[in-house]
N, C-alpha and C positions, 0 to 999 in steps of 0.2 A: 917753833915760831908760831905762836897763836895770836896773830894780829888781824887787824881789819884788812890788811893787804894780802893775806894768804890766798883768798880766792883768785887774786890777780897774778900773784907771783908764783904761787905753788898750787895750781889747780888740781894736780893729781894727788896731792897730799891731804886734801880735805876729807874729813871723816864722812862715811856714808850715813845717810839718813834713812828713815823708813820709807820716805817717798822715793829715794833713789833705788832702794831695793824693790819696791813695788813696780817702779818703772822698768827696772831691769828684768823682772819676772815677766812682765807683759811683753817686753821685747823678745825674750826667749820663746814665749808662747807663740808670738806672731811669726818668729823664724821657723818654728815647727810647722805652723799652718802653711807657710809659703814653701816649705820643703827645703829650706836652707840648712836646717838641722834635723837630725832624726830624734825621735822621742828619747832614746837612751843618752844621746849627746846632750840634749837639753836637761835631762835629769842630772847628769854629771855636773853640768854647769850650775844648776840650781844648788847642788850640794856645795860647790865652790863659793857660790854667792853667800851662803850662810857664814862662811869664814872671812869673807872680804871685809876689810876695815876702811880702806880709802878708795877714792875714785880711780887711783892708779891700779888698785887690785881689780876694780870693776872693769877697767879697760882690758885686763887680761881675761876676765871671765867672759866678756862679750866679744873677744877677738874673733874676727871672721864673720860677725853678724853685721850686715850692711846697715849703715846709718844708726848704729846703736850707741856709739861713743863719738865724741868730737875727733875729727882728724888730727893727727899729731901736729900737722902744720898750723892748725888753728890754735892749738895749745902753745906752740912755740911763738906764734905771732902775738898772742895775748901776753905772754911773759915778756917778750922783747919790747913791745910798745909800752907796757906798763913801766918797765925799767927806764926807757927813754923819757917817758912822761915825768916820772919822779925826778930824774936827774935834771931835766929841763926846768921843772918847777923850782927846785932848790937853787940851781945856778942863777936863774933869772931873778929870783927873789933876792938873793944875796947881792947881785949887781945893783938892783934897784935900791936896796937898803943902803948900800955903800954910797951910791950917787946921792941919795937923800941926805946922808950924814954930811956930805961935802957941799950941800946947798943946791944940788941939782934935782930937787924934788919935782917929779912929774907925776901924773896920774899913774895908776898901777898898770902900765903898758904890758907887763909880763902876763897879765891875766888872759889876754887875747890868744896867745899861742898855747897857754896852759889849758884854756877851755877847749880849744880846737883839738889838741891831742887828747884831752880828757874825753871828748866825744868819741874819738876813734877807739879809745880803750873801752868806753862804755858799750859801744856797738860790738866789739870783739867779745866782751864779757857776756853780753846778752845772747849772742849767737852760741857761745860756748855753753852757757847754762841751758839753752834750749834743748840740747841733746840729753840732758839729765832729767828734764821735766816733761818732755813730750814722749808719749808712747807711739811709735810709728808702726 
């Protein structure tokens, strides 16, 4: 499923970029400096990082490193709110279009709730992405 919605519906299936790998390397180095990992553990994880293909793989590589990956609850919330948002958009648009066909054309009232839910999805996505872009 290679669509525009993949980052929202399947965030752990997104292919790793070089920026993701650099960020993960920095996080592993910081974990060694903080004493959360020993140098051999970090070296083993660096080796695993070379073979990681998706952000889900990255989650496994960085397991146990504080604030290195988004919490599972954030990922679940992103997926759930995205699904709810998509269903709400489609259902409300279909109802609005059906009413318009039968002569009850009003302004696009469905946009208000879709924009509100869209903002929630946007905030969740931004928060989720911040874990992959920021080296803590």
